[in-house]
Structures are given as C-alpha cells and as structure tokens.
N, C-alpha and C positions, 0 to 999 in steps of 0.2 A: 529277657529278649529283646533283639538292635528292631527298631522300626525302619523299612524298606526305606529308601530314600536318603537315610540321613546320614551325615557324613562318620566315616569314624576310621579311626587308624588304629594300627598299632606299631609301638616296636618292641623287637625282639631285640634283647642283648645278652652277649653270652657273660658269665660271673666270672670276672678276674681272669679273662681267658686265654691269656700265653699260661698264667699261674695251672688254670685247668688243662692244660694240652700236655702240661709237663705230666701231673698226675693219670692221664688213660693210660700210659704206657707204662708207668710205676707207681701201681695201686699202694704201695708202700707210704705214699707220700699225702695219700688222703687227708688225715687231719696233719699233717706236719707246715710246720709255718714256711713259707717259700718267696723268695725274691728272687726277680728275674731283671737281670743286667742287659744297659745298653752296649751298643757296639764298644769294643774293647774294654768290655768288663767294667766302663766308668761309674754309670750312676744307674740308680734304681728305677725303673721302668712298669716292673707289675709287682703286685703283692697278694699272698692269698691273707682273706679272712683272718687267720690267727694271725700272720706281720704285721697287718694294720694293727692289730692290739696290741702288738708290742713298740707300739709307738713307731715306727719306718714311715717315712714319708717318701711319698713321687719326687723321685727326682733329685733326691738325697747322692753326693757321691758312695761311693761302694767302700771307700778308704773310712769315711766319717762316721759309719756304722757297723764296719769291721768287727770292732771288738764283742760289742751287743749282738751282732749274727755269731759268732763265734761260742758268746757267754750263755745265750737260747738255742743253739743247736738251731739255728736254721739254716734250712735248706737253698744254695744259692746253686741258679743257673744262667749259662749264660744264652743271650740268645737267640734262637733256631727259627728263622724266619721262613727255611722251606718248609717248616715243620707245620709251623702257625697258619701260612699261607694254605697248606693244601688241607687240612684242619677245616678252614675258615670256609674254603670251597664245599666240602663236604656238611656242615652247618647249613650254609647257603642255601645248597640243595633242596635237603629236607624243610625251610621254611618254606620253599617256592611252592611245596605242595596245599599249602593252605589258602594261600589267596592265587589270582589270575595275574595281580599286579602287584609287584616286590621293588622296593628301592634297597639295595646293598647299601647303605649309606658309610660304611667303613670294615674295616679287618672284623669287628664284634658285634656291627650292629646292621640291622636291616630294619626296615617298615614295611609295612605290609597294608593295604586296601582293604577293608572290611566294609564298606560302604553296599550296602544295599541286603547284607545277609542276612536271611531269615531263622538262623539255628541261635540256639543257645554260644552266645560269643567267650563267657569264661569257658564254657566246658569245651566249646573247638579251640582255645588255647591254651587249657590243660593238656588236651590231646598234643597237641603242636612242642609243648615243652617237655612231657616224656618221650615222646618220639627221636626229638632231637639228645637227650639224653641215654636213650637206651642205642641208638643206632650210632654216635659220633662218642659220649663217653664227658660232654661236655654239656656241662647245666647253666642253666639260660635261665632268666624272668624276664613277664612281657608286660609291657605297658598301655593302657588301650585310651583313648581320649577322640576328640570329635576334632581334633587338627594335632597337628604332629608335635609341637609345642608342648600340649595338654598332654600326650602321650607317653612323651621326653617325662613328663615330669611322675606321672601314672609308672613308669618304669621305675623312678628313685623309690616310691612308696613299697613296689611287690617283694623289692628288694631289701629293705629295712625292718621289713614288718613280717614274720612267720605265717603268721597267721592267714595272710592270703593266700599260701601256697603259692608262691612264685608268681602269680595273676592281679593284676588289679583293672580294675576301669574306675576313671577319673570322675568320668560324666555319673557316677552313683552318686558321689558324695552330695549330701546338699549345699547349699551356698557358703553357710555361714562356716561350715568343715573345709571347705573350699578356701577361703579368707587364711583361714588357723594355718593352713597348709602350705599357705603362701608365704605366711609370716614368718615361718619357720626357716626358709628356702632363703641361703642369700643372692642376690642380685647375679652375681659371676655367675651363679649356678645356675641360671635362665639358660635353657638351650638358644645358642645365636650369639646369647650376649658373651663378650670376648674381656678381655682381660682390659683395655686400654677404654674399650664403651664401658666398662662396670666404673672404673674409675670415674669419668666425666659424670656418669651418676651419683657415686657416691658425694660427689665435691656438691651437690646439690640436696642432700639428704635421700638418697632414695637407694638405701642401702640392704633391702629383703626384696621378695618378689614381690609382695604383700604392694609395698612403698611402689615399686613399679605399672603395679596393677590397676593402685588409683590414682594417678598420676595424670594431666594433664597431657591427653596424648598429641595436643600441640607439642608441647615440652620434649616428648622425647624423641618426636621426629625433627623437633629444631637441630636437637640433639647428635643422633642417631642415623638421623635420614630416614629412606621409604623400610630399610630391612628394622628399622627399629620398630616402625608401625608396623609391620605386618608381625612382628615375634607380641607384640601389644594386643592387638589383634587376633592373635590362636588365642592368648589367654584367655579371651572373651567366649572365646568358643567360636570366632570366626575364620574357615582357612582359608586361609594365605598362597599357604604352601605345598603346591601338590608334589603326588610321590611321583619321581625320576626316574621310570623305567629305563631309559637311556642316559645311561652318566654321557655331560656333556665335555663335547671335544677336548681333548687337553690343547694345551698352548705351550707347553715346553716339558720335557723331560729333564731331570737332573739327575746323575748319577756321582755319586760324592762321598769320601769314605776319610774316615780318621785312621794313619796308618798305625800300625804294632807297633811301631817304633820311628822314633821321627828319622827322617831320609835329607841327606846332601847331596848325594850319589846321583846323578841323570838316569842313569840307566836305569836304578832302581823306582824312581820316582816314573820314568816311563814304562816299565813295567804295570806298576798298578794304574796309569790312568790307562792304555792297551784296554789290561781289561774292563775297566772300568766305561771304556766306550761301546767298549761289546756287548754287557752288560745292559749300557742304553741303547744300543741300536736295535739289542734283542725286543725290547720293549716298544719299540718303533714297530718292528713287523709283527709282534703279536695284535698292535692294533691299528695295522695297516694305514700307517701314518708315513711321510715324508716331511725330513727338517730342509730347511732354506736358510740356516746358521746355527755357528757351532763355537762354544766358549770353550774355553779350557783354563780353571784357577789352581794355584798353590798356594798356600801360606803358613807363613810359621806361629806356634800356641801365642797367640793372645793373653795367655791367662802365666805366661811365665814372665815371672820377674827378673827384672834387670837384660833382657833381651830383647831387641827392636822388634815390632810386629810388622812383617812382613807380607804383603798382598798382592800376588801378581798375577794377571788374566789378560786375556788376548780372545778376541768375538772376530770372527769371520762370514761372510755372508757367502751364499752360493749366487752360481745363473737360474741354477733350476733345481727343484725339491729332489734331494735323494734320502736312498735308506741302504745304501751300501755298504757294510763295513767293508770292503774292500777299497772305497772311499777314505770312508771318516778313520778309519785307524790311523793309518797312513797320514789323514789329517792332523789327527790327535799329535803325532809327535812331532809335526813340525811347528803344531803352535808353541809346543811344550822348548822345541828347540828359542823359538824367540822370547819368550820371558825368561827363563830361568839363568838363575843367577848362581855361581858357587858359593860355597861358603857361609850359608845358612840352612838352619835344620826346617824343613818341614815338616807337618804332623797332622793336614791336610790338604785332600786336594780332589777335582773331581771336575767332570766335565756337563755341556749343559749342551741341550738342541733345542733350539726355538725356533718361532715361526712355521708350527707344525701344520700340513696340509694333510689330506687324504693321498694316498698313494694312486698316482694315475702310471706309475712303469716308467717314470720318467728317468733320462740318467741326465748327468752333467753333461755338455757339450764340451767340455775335453776331455772326458773318458776316452779314452785309447788302448789298445792292446783286449787284453784276456776278457772275455762274454761272462759277468760278473752272475750271471742266471745260471751260466751251467756250472758254473761253481758252486753254487747253493743247493743244484740238484745231483751233483756228483755222488756216489755212495759213501765217499770218506769226508765229505764240504763237512759236515757239524765236529769231525776232530782236527780239523787243519787249524793250526794257531800260529801265529807271526812271531818271529822272532824276539820282538818287542816283549811280549810277554812271556820269555822264560826268564828266570835269575832265581835269587835266592829265596823269594816269596816275604822279604823282612817286611814289605811293607801290609801285610796281611794283616786284620784284626786280631788281638788278644781274644780268645775263648774259653780260659781255662775249665769252667763248668760246662760246657756245652755238652747236653745230651744229645744221641743219634737222632739222625734225620728217616726216624720210623717209617713213613710214609712215602717215600720221595727217592728212596738208593737202596737199589738193590742189597748192597754192602754192608747194610744197617739195616737190616729187616730186625725187628723183636724175635728173640732166640726164646722159647718158652721149654 
C-alpha cells in the first residue's frame, strides 16, 4: 500500500510499439520476428523481441541486414506513422483513466502521478496494463518510483524480468539490491543522460549508473549542469522533475523528408516542398500557433562518394505572425526559386516555421485580395490544392513494405 502524501510516479511504456501496432491487425505475426524501417525503407527503427534475439541492431541500414532478414524469415514493415499515431492516442486515452495527472512523454510512453493513492498500486497498474492490452491490443509495462528517473529504471526491470508480470515498483527494493541494479545499467541508459553527456562521464571513469550515483554531486553539476544535478538527486529519491500536464509551447515546426529519388528538376522539388509546407501549416493550426519566420532548405546526399555536398537554405521574417497556407505555400515557392541551383541531385528538403507565437488571428499587413478565412470555411476548402502540389510524385518516400492505415483511412479498413 502506498502511504498518503508520498511522491509516486509511474511510467507506462508500450513494448516494441511499432512492431506491436503491426501485430494488432495481423495476429499471425504474434511470434514472428519483425523489423520496422525508417522513411525510404532506410534503417531499422523498431524490432520485436524475436528480431532483437537475432542480433539486429537499432539504426542498422536495411541493406546491411537484408541477407539475414531473408535467411531468418524476418517480417519487414515500412513505417506507418498515421497508424502508429492513432494507436498511440488510443493507448494514452486508456492510461488517462488511471490517474488525474498524466504526461504524454512520447508516442509510446506516458508518465502518470500516483501520489496520494491509498489503494494497492501494483493491483491498480496491473489493471491498467490489462485494460490497455484488452482495448487496444498493445502490450505495455509499468515502472513505479518516487521520482520520474526511478520510475524509468523500474520500467526497464518490468520489461526484462517476467516474474514481475509487467509491473515493478523500484522503491520496494532494499538499498543493497537497488545499488546492484544501478551497477548493471550503463550510464548512457540513465533517463536524461544523452550520448554526449555519457561520453563526458566515461572520460572520468563514470561508466555505470552506480558510478554516477556514488559520484560527488559537485562533479556531476560541473560536467552536466543543473539538469545533471536534478537527475542525480532523482536517483536518490528526491523528486526534481514534475509531471508536465501541458506540453511546453513549441518554438519551431520542421517538416522535412528524404525524397524517394534524388531530384534535380525544380518543379519536382517544388512539389515536395509545397506538400511539406502544407503539413507544417496543418500542425501550426492544430496547435493554435502562428509563425513570424520561414526557412526553406534542400541539400544533396552527404554520404555519396565523389559528389559535392551542396546545402542550400533561405530564411525570411514576417511583419506579423501568420498561419495561413494561402500565404505560406506561395512564399515557400518564392524562397525555393531564390536558392535553387540546377545541375545537382537533391535528396532531402524541408521547411521550418520559427518564432512561433499564439495565434491571434493576425494577418500580414501586405496580404490583400481573397479572404483566406472564408476559403478555409468553404465546404470544399479542404480539397483545394495548389498547382505546385501536382506532379509525378517522384519525391514521395519509398515504402515497399507498408501495411494499411487501418484506423485512419476508410479505404484501408481491415476486411474480415
């Protein structure tokens, strides 16, 4: 039983989320090794446990493990972000029923605050785990602790050891076993310690989470600053990182993509960037934001041998915040014309909307002509497309192994 007023957090993490989403709509894959590939089917970005046991590493280029995948009959899937995003929303909605305070930390992770609960927390979290699985088909594990950092470590244990049945409270460990656990965790795997920070720590002999735990707090603060100090204190059970119920306001929105084929034709590149601008503006409006700067960029493949790496970009500021696609899409084409150079093969491009502010329905002072607000409200407004969006679609990413968008597209619903 949890004591009233004792700080307690839980981290609910989906198991092999992308692979699990694929299994929901194809139960035959339940015990099959699965890998999910990044945009353009480039690298491995998700693996089922069966694929992990074959030695397939995260981030490995697909071509490097293609022979192994064929030899071991590994199921390959192209990333399907509309499906994953919708399944994430369903999972998070179920989780929200188990605490009034929730932070959606990532597409497959959520912190909830269990402080003050007087019920049996293990039973409560087992019920959460079972309901998520029953309602969405997605398996999850739950880690509990007096801080978010400890809850993250607890989740790791819940996933590794079947005896805990997917739920583990790290505060239940005696101190000697807690230290032994820390000694089995590399310092880079501590929540909040990134790759560069881990390198700094390893240079002075701090290689494990236990080394970090027993180090002098002054050294940690000198190397990693106040954030490192907070993580250090979190491991000792002092809560320094509160649940963020309201995500911090975004400072910029980036919409970029590696093209399906290298592009040299202006119209093809313009089609790609126009589509990416529309997506960026959609995100802008969904969060009730407006932008005061826009950047457009294209570049050639930096990994191609014997070819120059060309990086072209242009940024412009606005006289007032705007979020109107009728202004931003034409502006994207104008900026692209200013930076485009013929004769090169560009493999990636995108747009960035910066200096974001809350939308106050302001319009650029130079915007004249048709009322864009009325256009958005037109019954056919959401089907209108700019001429620059029409073309051969050669820019679209390769997705040779993509499954259907079972929950977000009427034409791709599951047929039983």
